[in-house]
N, C-alpha and C positions, 0 to 999 in steps of 0.2 A: 214535744212534751209527752205525747202518748208513748213514744218509744222508751223514754226514761221510766215512766210508770210501769210499762210492761217488763222491763229489765228488773226493776226493784221487786215487782210482784213475783217474777220467776225465781229470783234469788231467795226471797223469803220462803217461797214454797219448797224449794230444795232443802233449805236449812231445817224447816219444820219436819221434814220427812226423813231426816238422817237418822241412822241407827245410833242409839245411845249405848255407850260403853257400860257394861255391867261387870263388876268384879265377882268372880266365883271363888269362894274360899273353900278349899278342900281340907277336910279333917283327916290327917294321915292315920289316925287311930281308929277310924270308923271304916273297917274293912267291908262291912255289909253294903255300904252305899254304892260301891263300885264292883262288887262281886258279880262275875258273869253268870253265876248259878242262881242268883236271887233276883226276882222280878218285883217291881213296885207298881202300884196302881193309884190313879187319881180318880176320885169320885166325880162324875160329870152330871149327875142328877141332883136336884135340890135337896132331897131327903131320901135316903136309901136304908131299908132295914137289913140288918145282918141276921140271916136265918140260921136256925139250929141245924138244919141239914140242907142238902142241895135240892130243895123243893120250894116252890113259891107258896105253898100252903103250910109250910112248917112254921113253927113259933119264931117270932122275932126276939133275938137275944140282945140286940143293941141296934144302934143307928149310926149312920155316917152322913155327913153333909157335903154339899158340893165344894170341891177344892181340897178335901181331906186326902192326905197321902198315907197309904197303908202298904205294909210289906205283905207280899203274897206268900202264904205258908203252904199252899197246896192247890190242887186243881181237881175238880170232879166234873164228869160229863154225864148228865142225866137227860134222857129223852132228847138227844141232840142239842142240848143247851149246856154251855160251859158255866160253871160256878167256881169262883175263886174263894179259897179259904183265907181270911184275913181278920185279925183282931178277935179271934174266937168264934167267928160266924162266916156264913157264906154270902157272897155278893154275886148277883147275876152279871154276866159278861157285858150286857148292854148298858149297865149303870156305871162302868168304869172304863178307863183308858189305861193300857198296860205300857210300862216303860222298862228299859233294860238296866237303868240305875236310878238311884234316889235323887240325884241332882237334876236329871231330866224331868222326873216327876214333880219335884218342887218348883221347877221353872214353869211347867204347865199349870200347876196350881196357882202360881202368881198371875199368869195370863188369864185364868178363869176369874180371878178376883177383880180384874180391871174392867 
């Protein structure tokens, strides 16, 4: 009896841990999403200010929330700190995670929401 219980428990454990198939839909007209020259970022902090310049003391011109996906428009290095230009403001490097394409960034964003 114990062996049957063990086998059933083991089988259900394996089934619950199996990878779920997720369909990725590619938009062939959205060239930016897969362009090798464009980087994408996912905000990993709960609430992040977009700064007017690459300085923590500069004015906040907007805000991003955890899981937001933004296109990187530029990079600035000030005092050995990287700042990414996105959505008209600068984000500190430790508040975002950078990806090589939009689809990977969107996938990470979904994982952060779970």
